[in-house]
N, C-alpha and C positions, 0 to 999 in steps of 0.2 A: 661450444662449450657444451659440456653435458649438464643437465640439471638436476637437482636433488628430487629422488623419488619420492613421492607422499601416498604413502599407504593409508588409504581411508574408507570410512564404512558409514552410510547414510541410514539410520534407522529412525522410525516416528518421523516421517517426514511427507513432502510430496513432489512429484517430478521436476515439476517446475523448478523447484527449489534445490533440486541435486542437480538440474542442468545449469543454472546461475552459478552456485558454486564451482561446478568444475570445469567451467570456461571461464570463470575469473581466475582461478587458480593456478590452471593450464599456460597462463601469462607467465609462469616463473616456474612451475613445477612441472615433474613428470607425474603424473596423476594415476592412481592405480585402485581402483575401489576392488575392493577385496575383503573377505571376511576374517582376512589374517591381519587387521588393522591396527595403526599405532595410533589412530585418532577416529574419533567417533564423533559424527554430527548428527545433533537430535533436535526436534521442535518442541513445542510445548503439548500439553497432555491430550491436545483436540487432535493429534495424530497419534495417540498410542504412549505406552510407557514402557515399551520395551527396553528401553534405557537402561533402565533400574536393575536390570539381568548384568549389567555391565560394571565390574568393580574399577574404582578409580585409579586403582595400584597397579593396574594392568595395562591400562590404555589412557590416552589424554581423552577427556570428555567435552566438547564445544556444544554449548546451549545455542540455538538461534529461535527467534520468535519475531513475528511482525505484528504481534498481538498485545493488548495492553497488560504485561505479565513482568513481574519485577525478576532478574536475573539470580538474584539473592537466593530464590526460595527453590533453584533448581540444583542438584548434585552436577558439577560442572568444574571443570578445571577454567574454563574459556566461556565467554558468552558474547553474543552480537546480538544487540537487540537497539529499539529505537530511544533509550534511554539517556539524557544526560549524564553519562557516569564517565568520570575520567581516570577511572582504575586502570592500571596499567594489564588487566586480566580481562576489560571492557573493550567491544569497538562498536562505535554507533553506526546502523545501517538500515534507516527506516523503511518500512514496508513498498513507500511510492519507490523507491530507487530499484527493488526486484519489478515493480509494474511497469515501470519506464522502459527496462530491459524486454520484459514480456512483449510487450505493443513493439516495441523495434524488430524482435524478433519476428513478430506476424508479419510488419509490412515489410521486410527481406523474403520469407516465405511465398507471401502471395505478390510480389514485385510491384509495391506502393512504396511511391517515394516517402521516406521520413525526415524528418525535420521541420517540417510546414510550421509546426507550432514556434519552434526556436527562430526561424524566419523572420516570424511575423512580430514587428513592432508594437501593434497597438490595434486591437479587435474592434471591428464595427460593427458596433449593434444596433445602427438606428435603424435599418433595413430589415432585421428582423421580427416578424410576427408575433412569435411568442413571449410571451413576459419572462416564466420564471419553470424550471424543471424539477422534477424530484424523484429519485430512483431509490428506492433504498426498500427492505424486507425486515429488518430487526426492528419491534415494535417496542421494544424495553428501553427507551430513551426519552425521557420527559422533557427534556428541554427541546432535542428535535422534536418532539410530537407537539407539544406547546407552540413552536415558532410556525410550524408549517400551517396549524389551523390558523394562528392568528393573522397570517401574512393571505392566506387562501382567504380569508374572512374579506379582506381589502381589494385582492385580486387574484383571481384563479391561478392557483399553481398546479403544474401538469404532473399529475404522479403518473410515472409509468411503470413502477415496481408495485410490487404485490404490498406494500404498506400504503393504505389510503387510495389507493389505485381509482381514479375518477376519467380516466380515459382510456378504458379498455384495449390497451395496449400492451403486449406483453414483449418483454427484451430479452432475447435468446442469451446474448452474449455482449461482450464489454463493446466490440466494433459498433453492435447495433445501440449501444447506450450512449456512446458517443457520437454518433453520427443524430442520435434524437435530441442531443442537448445542443447540437447544431443550429435547431428554428428558434432555440429560446437565448433572450439577453442576459439571464440570470440562472444560477443552478444555486440547489439547495444543498452543501455538502458539508453535511453535520457527520462527526466520527461516532461510533455506537458509544464511547464514554471520553473521559476528558484526562490527558494526565500531561507533563512536561514532556513535550519530544515526540509525544504519540500522533504520527503523521502516516496516513495509510495512504490508497490510491485515489481516496476520495476527491480532494480538492485537484488533484493531478488531471482527473476524467471532465473535471470543469473546465479546465484548461486547455485539455485536447478538444473538445468540444465547442473551444472558441467561445464560452461564456465568461460573465465575470462570476467568480464563487463567489457565495457566501458562505464562510466557513466559520465552524465550531469544534474545537476538540483540545489540540495544544495549544495551551496558554502562550508557549514560546514559538510559535507559527511562524514568527518573524526571523529567526533563525534559518529557516529553511526557503519562505518563499517572499516577495518582494512586496512591501505594504502598499504599495501602487497597484497591484494586480488582483485584488481581490478585497472583498468586504470582510472586514474581520469583526466577528460577535463579541470577542475578547475585549476589544478596543470599547466597548460599551458599559464595560462591566470594572 
């Protein structure tokens, strides 16, 4: 049976995002990336603002972001974000979903078995030698900074990111970050900011690293992950 052709153009975005959406859409459509597009998918201003050159009367504009941005602030017909927005023009797709897909792709390319996390019913932290890992670079979150300092006074938190680095370790990629986490019982997984539904890759890396994540960010995090699988900072407030 022939599939409907979908003529689409990606602008103001990044390669992994394009690959994800093409592979997803290809399950139902014959996807053609072309300048003569019926649909344009674009991301937030971090990746550019060329989308403003396209008139909504000429093409269907679809906004996507994994960051803490409101879809109502963008010139689009439809939006794909992490917001708990039940409008028919909106679809919720938190950034951690794309990150799961990217990690799975990495494992396939490198012939590494995937699914070890989901097959493991419990994580044994008793035999781990290190207490808690912290891998962040953004210095502009007072909640995250304050929590790190307080916990680090009680027991050393190993920072292997550029923020508060106390290990002289430089982690070049996600795989090295996850492997570093595996030495630790806990991981501090605080988002850059807080908003309902705003869940990025941070808690996911804590799970993949076989730690117990200590999480702050989305006050509705329990809509995404089991409350018994991590320590929820929001439950304290």
